[in-house]
BAFI-3210 file (N, C-alpha, C; in Angstrom, 3 decimals, decimal comma, padded with zeros to 6 digits):
// residues 255
n [1|2|3|4|5|6|7|8|9|10|11|12|13|14|15|16|17|18|19|20|21|22|23|24|25|26|27|28|29|30|31|32|33|34|35|36|37|38|39|40|41|42|43|44|45|46|47|48|49|50|51|52|53|54|55|56|57|58|59|60|61|62|63|64|65|66|67|68|69|70|71|72|73|74|75|76|77|78|79|80|81|82|83|84|85|86|87|88|89|90|91|92|93|94|95|96|97|98|99|100|101|102|103|104|105|106|107|108|109|110|111|112|113|114|115|116|117|118|119|120|121|122|123|124|125|126|127|128|129|130|131|132|133|134|135|136|137|138|139|140|141|142|143|144|145|146|147|148|149|150|151|152|153|154|155|156|157|158|159|160|161|162|163|164|165|166|167|168|169|170|171|172|173|174|175|176|177|178|179|180|181|182|183|184|185|186|187|188|189|190|191|192|193|194|195|196|197|198|199|200|201|202|203|204|205|206|207|208|209|210|211|212|213|214|215|216|217|218|219|220|221|222|223|224|225|226|227|228|229|230|231|232|233|234|235|236|237|238|239|240|241|242|243|244|245|246|247|248|249|250|251|252|253|254|255]
n.u [010,055|011,437|013,268|014,018|012,335|010,429|008,936|008,458|006,907|007,329|006,050|004,025|001,301|-001,662|-003,458|-006,815|-007,850|-009,443|-009,501|-007,660|-006,812|-004,904|-002,501|000,514|001,688|003,358|004,232|005,199|006,007|007,255|009,395|008,022|005,606|002,027|000,271|-002,308|-004,541|-006,684|-009,833|-012,163|-014,956|-013,779|-011,559|-008,854|-007,931|-008,049|-006,977|-004,347|-003,612|-003,756|-001,778|000,458|000,653|000,838|-001,505|-002,122|-000,340|001,554|000,972|002,665|005,775|007,125|007,806|009,658|010,740|012,152|014,257|014,309|013,468|010,063|007,761|005,614|005,782|004,369|001,500|001,900|004,760|005,369|004,163|006,019|008,363|007,290|005,463|002,074|-001,592|-004,697|-008,317|-010,980|-013,514|-014,239|-012,193|-012,130|-011,955|-015,067|-016,075|-013,932|-012,040|-011,426|-008,652|-007,703|-008,249|-005,823|-003,822|-003,630|-003,029|-000,389|000,689|000,829|002,358|004,752|006,091|004,302|001,316|001,980|004,061|003,710|002,995|005,158|006,761|006,750|007,938|007,949|004,762|004,568|005,635|003,839|001,739|002,397|002,833|000,357|-001,153|-000,034|-001,005|-003,450|-003,654|-002,187|-004,573|-006,537|-008,041|-008,097|-009,836|-011,873|-010,508|-011,407|-013,962|-016,007|-015,289|-017,547|-019,431|-018,779|-018,891|-019,281|-017,694|-015,472|-014,644|-013,648|-011,260|-010,167|-009,390|-006,883|-005,333|-004,980|-003,349|-000,893|-000,093|001,266|003,969|004,151|006,227|005,580|002,154|-000,742|-004,038|-007,331|-009,956|-010,549|-012,524|-015,060|-018,159|-018,661|-019,884|-019,948|-018,985|-017,322|-015,546|-014,167|-012,906|-011,215|-009,592|-008,216|-006,708|-005,179|-003,488|-001,825|-000,603|000,731|003,100|005,030|004,618|004,853|001,989|-000,078|-003,328|-006,265|-009,176|-012,570|-013,855|-013,384|-012,744|-011,169|-008,868|-007,666|-007,019|-005,107|-003,298|-000,074|000,548|-000,542|-001,873|-003,977|-006,342|-007,407|-009,415|-007,461|-004,796|-002,372|-003,861|-002,950|-000,443|000,686|001,753|-000,448|-001,948|-001,954|-003,027|-005,621|-005,815|-006,341|-007,050|-008,235|-008,281|-010,591|-012,120|-012,619|-013,932|-016,210|-017,239|-017,346|-016,469|-018,436|-020,638|-020,316|-019,997|-023,184|-024,424]
n.v [-013,085|-010,668|-010,708|-008,756|-006,019|-003,611|-001,149|000,070|000,303|001,625|001,169|003,445|005,540|006,954|009,628|011,255|013,502|012,059|009,651|006,501|005,652|004,555|002,286|002,352|000,592|-002,236|-002,848|-004,353|-004,432|-006,696|-006,404|-006,947|-008,371|-009,256|-007,518|-007,911|-006,000|-006,766|-006,516|-005,593|-002,948|000,207|-000,511|000,632|000,855|001,779|004,372|003,888|003,324|006,095|007,139|006,013|007,053|009,512|011,342|011,732|013,005|011,208|010,839|009,401|007,537|005,923|005,875|003,876|003,956|002,324|002,414|004,935|007,618|008,775|009,572|011,989|013,516|015,041|014,167|014,513|014,752|012,045|010,359|010,973|009,728|007,081|005,876|004,862|005,682|004,265|005,200|004,513|005,447|006,180|008,112|009,959|012,137|012,765|014,131|014,165|012,078|008,631|008,236|010,835|011,318|009,779|010,659|013,175|012,416|011,455|013,654|015,296|013,714|013,783|016,260|018,496|020,173|021,968|021,405|019,812|021,300|022,964|021,391|019,562|016,899|016,088|016,157|013,954|011,680|011,821|010,925|008,799|007,264|006,990|006,147|003,300|002,418|002,409|000,088|-001,867|-002,110|-002,912|-001,063|000,221|000,164|002,342|004,483|006,693|007,295|009,173|009,227|009,311|007,887|005,433|002,024|001,210|-000,726|-000,578|002,593|002,011|000,311|002,392|004,159|002,708|002,666|005,055|005,774|004,062|005,227|007,290|006,005|004,115|002,343|001,014|000,070|001,526|000,144|000,999|-000,723|-001,787|-003,299|-002,555|-002,414|-003,629|-006,236|-009,764|-010,519|-008,261|-007,968|-010,361|-009,345|-007,335|-008,886|-010,410|-008,412|-007,512|-009,406|-009,751|-007,378|-007,477|-008,568|-006,903|-005,062|-003,959|-004,674|-002,999|-004,015|-003,332|-004,915|-006,470|-008,503|-011,750|-013,936|-013,000|-011,626|-013,981|-015,346|-013,429|-012,570|-012,667|-012,277|-011,373|-008,824|-008,594|-006,078|-004,573|-002,674|-000,611|-002,017|-004,549|-007,574|-010,145|-011,083|-012,233|-015,340|-016,084|-018,661|-019,243|-017,205|-017,756|-019,950|-019,115|-019,262|-016,964|-014,948|-015,663|-015,578|-012,589|-012,465|-013,987|-013,533|-015,271|-015,116|-013,366|-014,886|-017,289|-015,930|-015,129|-017,456]
n.w [-004,664|-002,542|000,626|002,249|003,779|002,053|002,698|006,166|009,239|012,167|015,608|014,984|015,321|015,121|016,716|017,254|018,869|021,099|020,667|019,609|016,934|015,233|016,555|018,021|015,571|014,185|010,822|007,642|004,313|001,890|-001,248|-004,081|-003,065|-002,500|000,080|002,291|003,862|006,625|008,702|010,670|010,377|011,427|012,331|012,228|009,455|006,638|007,918|008,609|005,789|004,890|006,524|005,425|002,702|003,144|003,458|005,863|008,857|011,482|014,932|016,241|015,928|013,211|009,755|007,178|003,919|001,499|003,527|003,872|006,274|005,582|007,338|007,833|004,973|002,233|000,290|-002,220|-002,314|-001,436|-003,504|-005,080|-004,321|-005,054|-004,214|-004,669|-004,425|-004,360|-003,767|-001,677|-002,308|-005,605|-007,524|-009,864|-012,839|-013,876|-016,567|-018,380|-020,758|-020,563|-021,688|-021,337|-018,014|-017,641|-018,768|-017,229|-014,805|-015,476|-016,341|-013,960|-012,507|-013,480|-013,842|-013,389|-014,011|-015,960|-017,469|-019,392|-021,620|-022,297|-023,635|-026,767|-026,537|-023,879|-023,608|-025,358|-024,085|-021,850|-022,801|-024,005|-021,783|-020,768|-022,672|-022,346|-019,464|-020,129|-021,559|-020,227|-018,137|-019,862|-020,735|-023,113|-025,338|-024,521|-024,500|-025,696|-024,290|-022,238|-018,865|-017,165|-018,539|-018,531|-017,145|-013,528|-012,600|-014,751|-014,071|-011,786|-012,645|-014,010|-012,114|-010,880|-013,474|-013,389|-010,792|-011,762|-013,912|-012,729|-012,112|-009,792|-007,306|-005,348|-004,454|-003,117|-002,047|-001,762|-000,859|-003,969|-005,032|-004,274|-004,107|-006,439|-008,805|-009,017|-011,579|-012,385|-010,011|-010,375|-012,705|-011,877|-009,515|-011,217|-012,959|-011,032|-010,058|-012,389|-012,061|-010,107|-010,877|-011,500|-009,467|-006,120|-003,912|-001,682|000,163|000,928|001,473|001,502|000,076|000,628|-000,422|-003,254|-001,825|-000,468|-002,581|-003,604|-001,852|-000,519|002,046|005,201|006,962|010,010|011,417|014,607|016,363|015,779|016,496|015,663|015,251|014,467|011,983|009,235|006,799|004,317|004,136|007,106|008,199|007,446|008,742|011,271|014,983|016,177|014,230|013,237|015,462|015,340|013,251|013,274|015,528|017,806|020,357|021,356|021,148|022,942|025,032|025,302|025,557]
ca.u [010,058|012,926|013,081|014,134|011,445|010,243|008,009|008,291|006,275|007,808|005,397|003,380|000,499|-002,249|-004,866|-007,850|-008,669|-008,981|-009,914|-006,415|-007,210|-003,677|-001,932|001,721|001,582|004,592|003,942|006,439|005,822|008,176|009,052|007,090|004,388|000,600|000,035|-003,401|-004,672|-008,081|-010,469|-013,374|-015,371|-013,092|-010,004|-008,028|-006,835|-007,895|-006,032|-003,038|-002,999|-003,555|-000,199|001,518|000,375|000,804|-002,474|-002,354|000,957|001,483|001,173|004,163|006,445|008,001|007,607|010,790|010,607|013,600|014,966|014,474|012,380|009,003|006,758|005,198|005,993|002,853|000,928|002,837|006,385|005,205|004,090|007,315|009,447|007,030|004,204|000,652|-002,521|-006,347|-009,063|-012,087|-014,598|-014,006|-011,792|-011,872|-012,441|-015,947|-016,248|-012,830|-012,113|-010,634|-007,505|-007,585|-007,583|-004,126|-002,603|-003,828|-002,359|001,207|001,195|001,079|003,716|006,069|006,664|003,288|000,074|001,932|005,295|003,714|002,895|006,312|007,678|006,296|008,890|007,511|003,648|004,413|006,116|003,102|000,653|002,714|002,578|-001,502|-001,912|000,350|-001,397|-004,646|-003,392|-002,342|-005,943|-007,405|-009,078|-007,316|-010,950|-012,807|-010,088|-011,848|-014,998|-015,778|-015,436|-019,049|-020,157|-018,091|-019,521|-018,737|-016,213|-014,705|-014,186|-012,407|-009,931|-009,917|-008,758|-006,223|-004,809|-004,367|-002,346|-000,010|000,805|002,421|004,616|004,752|006,907|004,484|000,568|-001,739|-005,122|-008,253|-010,803|-010,503|-013,353|-016,129|-019,562|-019,344|-020,542|-019,074|-017,986|-016,517|-014,637|-013,241|-012,021|-009,924|-008,864|-007,077|-005,637|-004,643|-002,753|-000,953|000,514|001,833|004,559|005,819|004,338|004,182|000,821|-000,663|-004,719|-007,662|-010,775|-013,351|-013,790|-012,304|-012,745|-010,125|-007,998|-006,979|-006,593|-004,509|-002,541|001,144|000,721|-001,970|-002,449|-005,117|-006,181|-008,429|-009,202|-006,207|-003,877|-002,514|-004,099|-002,047|000,327|001,806|001,305|-001,933|-002,696|-001,633|-004,117|-006,834|-006,356|-006,030|-008,300|-007,804|-008,720|-012,191|-013,438|-013,024|-014,711|-017,567|-017,537|-017,348|-016,292|-019,467|-021,438|-019,913|-020,483|-024,133|-024,994]
ca.v [-012,166|-010,705|-010,787|-006,985|-004,878|-002,256|-000,157|-000,612|001,173|001,149|002,173|004,069|005,910|008,460|009,993|012,302|013,937|011,340|008,384|006,491|005,189|003,415|002,307|001,418|-000,747|-002,243|-003,184|-004,248|-004,953|-007,141|-006,110|-007,758|-009,042|-008,674|-007,742|-007,245|-005,549|-006,891|-006,500|-004,916|-001,342|000,991|-001,310|001,168|-000,037|003,192|005,181|003,460|003,748|007,556|007,907|005,287|007,592|010,950|012,297|012,679|012,498|010,283|011,370|009,233|006,481|006,355|005,156|004,024|003,702|002,113|002,668|006,335|008,171|009,479|010,143|013,829|014,083|015,178|013,139|014,701|014,017|010,307|009,790|011,273|008,463|005,697|005,170|005,275|005,204|004,508|005,832|003,654|006,088|006,484|009,569|010,351|013,189|012,142|014,798|013,706|010,749|007,474|008,483|012,092|011,092|008,952|011,690|014,387|011,912|010,907|015,081|015,784|013,209|013,725|017,526|019,516|020,288|022,613|021,373|019,377|022,235|023,505|020,515|018,707|015,851|015,848|015,685|012,447|011,215|011,724|010,578|006,995|006,847|007,170|004,548|001,885|002,138|001,872|-001,000|-002,831|-002,610|-003,384|-000,245|001,111|000,572|002,830|005,617|008,142|007,729|009,985|008,465|009,256|007,032|003,832|001,224|001,202|-001,580|000,335|003,403|001,308|-000,085|003,507|004,752|001,937|003,164|006,786|005,153|003,485|006,647|008,287|005,348|003,999|000,655|000,416|000,691|001,568|000,035|000,938|-001,401|-001,645|-003,917|-001,860|-002,357|-004,467|-007,637|-010,974|-010,580|-007,049|-008,599|-010,972|-008,809|-006,436|-009,659|-010,608|-007,476|-007,190|-010,843|-009,433|-006,067|-008,158|-009,356|-005,673|-003,815|-004,268|-004,000|-003,112|-004,008|-003,379|-005,532|-007,035|-009,567|-012,539|-014,988|-012,227|-011,379|-015,120|-015,821|-012,864|-012,107|-013,420|-011,997|-010,601|-008,305|-008,508|-005,483|-004,741|-001,358|000,033|-002,592|-005,782|-008,846|-011,102|-010,746|-013,763|-015,754|-016,272|-019,846|-019,031|-016,254|-018,374|-021,035|-018,635|-018,743|-015,386|-014,104|-016,395|-014,911|-011,348|-011,933|-014,736|-013,232|-016,160|-014,567|-012,768|-016,030|-017,793|-015,259|-014,810|-018,924]
ca.w [-003,396|-001,702|001,462|002,479|003,471|001,010|003,672|007,293|010,382|014,141|016,611|014,060|015,977|014,812|017,448|016,600|019,959|022,512|019,571|019,232|015,503|014,920|018,263|017,966|014,694|013,443|009,869|006,681|003,229|001,121|-002,718|-005,221|-002,697|-002,245|001,437|002,407|005,416|007,052|010,011|010,874|010,134|012,562|012,474|011,525|008,179|005,966|008,412|008,142|004,359|005,063|007,072|004,263|001,372|003,568|003,650|007,299|009,447|012,260|016,229|016,969|015,386|011,985|008,380|006,507|002,876|001,145|004,552|004,260|006,844|005,264|007,785|007,463|003,916|001,710|-000,682|-003,682|-002,108|-001,201|-004,951|-006,200|-003,950|-005,938|-003,533|-005,537|-003,671|-004,904|-002,434|-001,651|-003,328|-006,844|-007,823|-011,052|-013,303|-014,952|-018,153|-018,913|-021,068|-020,159|-021,605|-020,542|-016,772|-017,110|-019,116|-016,336|-013,681|-016,129|-016,173|-012,747|-011,896|-014,570|-013,847|-013,216|-014,926|-017,147|-018,281|-021,417|-022,693|-022,597|-024,296|-027,374|-025,974|-022,450|-024,147|-025,914|-022,791|-021,177|-023,994|-024,189|-020,364|-020,260|-023,047|-021,919|-018,467|-020,271|-022,353|-019,040|-017,395|-020,357|-020,957|-024,359|-026,432|-023,950|-024,275|-025,799|-023,707|-020,948|-017,551|-016,547|-019,425|-018,317|-016,196|-012,205|-012,358|-015,668|-013,579|-010,544|-013,309|-014,589|-011,030|-010,854|-014,219|-012,898|-009,919|-012,600|-014,641|-011,802|-012,067|-008,518|-007,075|-004,275|-004,617|-002,051|-003,267|-000,491|-001,396|-005,097|-005,743|-003,287|-004,724|-007,992|-008,825|-009,261|-012,850|-012,235|-008,812|-010,949|-013,591|-011,001|-009,445|-012,398|-013,255|-009,738|-009,983|-013,519|-011,882|-008,917|-011,516|-011,491|-008,579|-004,789|-003,301|-000,374|-000,301|001,611|000,998|002,242|-000,531|001,253|-001,747|-003,549|-000,584|-000,035|-003,867|-003,937|-000,796|-000,151|003,329|005,615|008,664|010,345|012,496|015,075|017,482|015,382|016,505|014,776|015,892|014,156|010,863|008,692|005,389|004,072|004,978|008,402|008,681|007,302|009,644|012,590|015,505|016,585|013,369|013,240|016,334|015,097|012,106|013,465|016,836|018,441|021,687|022,202|021,430|023,515|026,566|025,612|024,863]
c.u [010,939|012,129|013,346|012,845|011,277|009,982|008,297|007,913|006,709|006,863|004,155|001,887|-000,169|-003,759|-005,733|-008,215|-007,889|-009,277|-008,202|-006,766|-006,078|-002,665|-000,644|002,158|002,829|004,009|005,352|005,699|006,930|008,275|008,541|005,930|003,243|000,644|-001,100|-003,758|-006,693|-008,581|-011,742|-013,462|-014,554|-012,142|-008,993|-007,194|-007,293|-006,965|-004,796|-002,759|-002,853|-002,282|000,767|001,568|000,772|000,041|-002,746|-001,273|000,696|001,583|002,485|004,558|007,067|007,708|008,640|010,220|011,458|014,597|015,290|013,219|011,253|007,796|006,619|005,491|004,697|002,507|001,801|004,192|006,374|005,183|005,418|008,423|008,733|006,229|002,767|-000,275|-004,027|-007,186|-010,250|-013,429|-013,933|-013,504|-010,947|-012,453|-013,875|-016,395|-014,764|-012,946|-011,237|-009,114|-006,644|-007,086|-006,631|-003,379|-002,634|-002,672|-000,878|001,451|001,883|002,143|004,927|006,651|005,408|002,566|000,450|002,960|005,160|003,621|004,027|007,153|007,131|006,762|007,667|005,630|003,722|004,815|004,662|002,026|000,943|002,713|001,181|-001,786|-001,311|-000,027|-003,080|-004,861|-003,163|-003,548|-006,605|-008,426|-008,750|-009,026|-012,055|-011,737|-010,206|-013,383|-015,369|-016,165|-017,160|-019,966|-019,563|-019,046|-018,593|-017,666|-015,307|-013,897|-013,179|-010,870|-009,426|-008,994|-007,066|-005,209|-003,844|-003,260|-001,135|000,328|000,858|003,648|005,068|005,302|005,838|003,076|-000,216|-003,243|-006,202|-009,638|-011,443|-011,757|-014,615|-016,968|-019,515|-019,577|-019,984|-018,405|-016,955|-015,534|-013,445|-012,261|-010,806|-009,242|-007,780|-006,182|-004,839|-003,190|-001,561|-000,074|001,436|003,087|005,573|005,435|004,163|002,925|000,416|-002,496|-005,801|-008,812|-011,085|-014,041|-013,184|-011,935|-011,070|-008,991|-007,377|-006,829|-005,319|-003,437|-001,550|000,864|-000,458|-001,822|-003,556|-005,268|-007,628|-008,444|-007,785|-004,684|-003,762|-002,735|-002,942|-001,788|001,070|000,958|-000,365|-002,780|-002,505|-002,772|-005,549|-006,914|-006,518|-007,186|-008,850|-008,639|-010,294|-013,186|-013,471|-014,187|-016,251|-017,941|-017,988|-017,271|-017,612|-020,660|-021,435|-020,074|-022,065|-024,913|-025,331]
c.v [-011,834|-010,719|-009,395|-006,347|-003,955|-001,000|-001,136|000,612|000,438|002,057|003,504|004,158|007,091|008,591|011,181|012,345|012,741|009,773|007,808|005,249|003,960|003,321|001,402|000,515|-000,731|-003,226|-003,504|-004,953|-005,105|-006,489|-007,075|-008,751|-008,050|-008,906|-007,461|-007,139|-006,058|-006,823|-005,495|-003,665|-000,584|000,593|-000,284|001,380|001,103|004,496|004,947|003,335|005,547|007,903|007,103|006,165|009,045|011,724|012,823|012,285|011,922|010,933|010,752|007,910|006,933|005,233|005,018|003,509|003,574|002,532|003,941|006,839|008,958|010,316|011,560|014,432|014,009|014,262|013,167|014,179|012,455|009,759|009,841|010,068|007,264|004,706|006,028|005,132|005,474|004,802|004,531|004,059|006,485|007,559|009,484|011,452|012,756|013,282|014,641|012,131|009,976|007,692|010,162|012,148|010,714|009,996|012,893|013,727|011,575|012,608|015,498|015,199|013,392|015,522|018,670|019,486|021,273|022,827|021,059|020,302|023,288|023,083|019,704|017,045|015,472|015,354|014,284|011,605|010,627|010,989|008,975|006,355|006,179|006,002|003,366|001,548|001,182|000,423|-001,982|-003,095|-002,821|-002,610|000,458|000,986|001,689|004,372|006,707|008,213|008,373|009,320|008,568|008,347|005,314|003,444|001,262|000,446|-001,110|001,255|003,080|001,077|001,389|004,281|003,773|002,467|004,326|006,157|004,907|004,618|007,387|007,337|004,773|002,647|000,167|001,263|000,229|001,570|000,063|000,501|-001,270|-002,161|-003,748|-001,934|-002,903|-005,862|-008,577|-011,046|-009,513|-007,405|-009,230|-010,688|-008,254|-007,652|-010,221|-009,805|-007,482|-008,391|-010,598|-008,558|-007,088|-008,714|-008,037|-004,770|-004,678|-004,079|-004,047|-002,975|-004,268|-003,658|-006,428|-008,232|-010,828|-013,801|-014,206|-011,951|-013,043|-015,736|-014,655|-012,424|-013,093|-013,403|-011,492|-010,262|-007,892|-007,311|-005,350|-003,481|-000,552|-000,505|-003,914|-006,743|-009,607|-010,550|-012,081|-014,065|-016,369|-017,416|-019,793|-018,162|-016,932|-019,384|-020,566|-018,509|-017,452|-014,622|-014,460|-015,829|-013,629|-011,255|-012,823|-014,634|-014,348|-016,120|-014,270|-014,091|-016,598|-017,224|-014,776|-016,634|-019,107]
c.w [-002,878|-000,387|002,468|002,811|002,604|001,730|004,749|008,280|011,345|014,710|016,132|014,600|015,750|015,882|016,937|018,107|020,784|022,182|019,004|017,777|014,859|016,123|017,784|017,005|013,945|011,808|008,572|005,484|002,202|-000,145|-003,194|-004,515|-002,791|-000,477|001,726|003,736|005,495|008,594|009,985|010,426|011,690|013,231|012,780|010,101|007,109|006,740|008,235|006,534|004,174|005,434|005,915|003,442|001,926|003,298|005,018|008,090|010,993|013,668|016,539|016,008|013,857|010,862|007,367|005,057|001,817|002,051|004,437|004,897|005,964|005,939|007,856|006,325|003,587|000,781|-001,849|-003,508|-002,235|-002,549|-005,537|-005,663|-004,873|-005,372|-003,883|-004,473|-004,633|-003,509|-002,857|-002,366|-004,611|-007,289|-008,869|-011,753|-014,687|-016,149|-018,675|-019,641|-020,439|-020,388|-020,958|-018,991|-016,659|-017,496|-017,679|-015,058|-014,171|-015,805|-014,996|-011,924|-012,640|-014,830|-013,668|-014,460|-015,890|-018,097|-019,683|-022,204|-023,151|-023,681|-025,143|-026,917|-024,666|-022,694|-024,560|-024,935|-022,081|-021,943|-024,270|-022,483|-020,238|-021,172|-022,740|-020,777|-018,994|-020,938|-021,068|-018,317|-018,583|-021,035|-022,578|-025,442|-025,835|-023,702|-024,387|-025,336|-022,432|-019,733|-016,908|-017,529|-019,128|-017,024|-014,853|-012,353|-013,570|-014,585|-012,319|-011,384|-013,748|-013,268|-010,617|-012,159|-014,286|-012,135|-010,736|-013,371|-013,593|-011,448|-010,816|-008,358|-005,869|-004,580|-003,674|-002,320|-001,682|-001,093|-002,723|-005,888|-004,887|-004,458|-005,885|-007,421|-009,000|-010,140|-012,722|-011,128|-009,655|-011,931|-012,900|-010,489|-010,444|-012,875|-011,655|-009,517|-011,069|-012,842|-010,853|-009,635|-011,709|-010,464|-007,133|-004,402|-002,385|-000,745|000,861|001,130|001,517|001,623|-000,225|000,308|-002,598|-002,614|-000,578|-001,787|-004,093|-002,965|-000,788|001,795|003,805|007,036|009,162|011,909|013,055|016,523|017,656|016,011|015,534|015,613|015,500|012,379|010,218|007,313|005,643|004,534|006,571|009,104|008,588|007,960|011,161|013,890|016,167|015,430|013,068|014,242|015,781|014,104|012,061|014,649|017,504|020,004|022,443|022,246|022,187|025,319|026,333|025,882|026,544]
res [m|h|s|e|a|m|l|v|t|r|g|l|t|r|r|f|g|g|l|v|a|v|n|a|v|d|f|d|v|k|p|g|e|i|h|a|i|l|g|p|n|g|a|g|k|s|t|l|i|n|l|l|s|g|e|i|p|p|s|e|g|e|i|l|f|r|d|q|p|i|q|g|k|s|v|r|q|t|a|r|l|g|i|g|r|s|h|q|k|t|n|i|f|p|r|l|t|c|l|q|n|c|q|l|a|a|r|v|h|m|g|g|i|f|a|s|w|r|s|r|a|h|a|r|m|v|d|e|r|a|r|e|v|l|e|t|c|h|l|m|a|r|a|d|t|p|a|a|d|m|s|y|g|e|q|r|q|l|q|i|a|m|v|l|a|t|a|p|s|l|m|l|l|d|e|p|m|a|g|m|g|h|e|e|t|a|q|v|t|t|l|l|e|r|l|s|d|r|y|t|l|v|l|i|e|h|d|m|d|s|v|f|r|l|a|d|r|i|t|v|m|v|d|g|c|v|l|e|s|g|p|t|e|q|i|r|r|s|e|k|v|r|d|v|y|l|g|r|h|h|e|e|a|t|a]
***
């Protein structure tokens, strides 16, 4: 893991009317690491991911990706720079097969929906990319299966495969294990461990066992602000973080 940051935010702020969802956040991600973002509901985690992926513009502050400012760029522009993003809710095309979903993602990234129709070589590149990511996500056996006929856990893995099809260097994953059972969670955790050898990951996840197993560093957010950020063991031992998750301050106040 390199020491220089791949992505940096400085004073990143997002307001929705009178609500400050992300408040002057300084955040960085190093190449090759898994950086988890934790916090209670309403802490600003998903809003931060939306800012990093270009889905919403910041009200203030800057975002640097490989030392270049990217705040205000669109989702497509951000993706072309190498930032891929999965959503908390499964975002796939249920009537398309597993392979077709990945082909579509690869096609859009590699020159637009119509580009592969103009060139057999381009179509072959799209197909090779789609099959490669299905292999990576252990979904090749389901290549010809309509996404609607796949299990929920497989659909979540397919969403990760679709992000991989866009050839990202940085992946933003918003609760990739949401709604899964124990076995499916273990499968996705193992997949993310394998991906960390080749990709840099930013992860929002509520499954604490998976977070502590996967993350190199953790940033904890509360009320739109960074409460604490550091190596996983530091966060695991942090009294401040324990107070947030266990509500000790509230218990002491009412004792």
